[in-house]
Residue, then its C-alpha position, 0 to 999 in steps of 0.5 A: m025712908a022705908g016710908f017713901l018705898g012703901k012696904k018691902f015685901p019678901a017676894p022672890v024676883a031672881r030665881p023666877m026671871a032667872p030663864f028669861y036673864i039665860s034667855g036674854l044672854v043667849i040671845l045676846y050671844g047670838v046677835n053677837a055672833a051674826a054681826n062678827a060674822m057680818m063683819h068677816g064676810d065678803e058683802f059687807k068687807n069694804d063697807p066703810r062703816n065697818p071697823l074692820n076696814k083698813n082702807p083709809s080712804a073709808d075714814a076721810h069725810 
């Protein structure tokens, strides 16, 4: 099985990539916060695609 994957090099992967992982988590948190803010906003409150919309007529297709 080792011949199928090739030679294993002891190169560090997690430590040099840590800033990218952290920045990705920060971006995901920001996008989630923005989406939640828009769902509670006045502009999208009555949108039928809003999962927080409690209007039963919006579910009828």
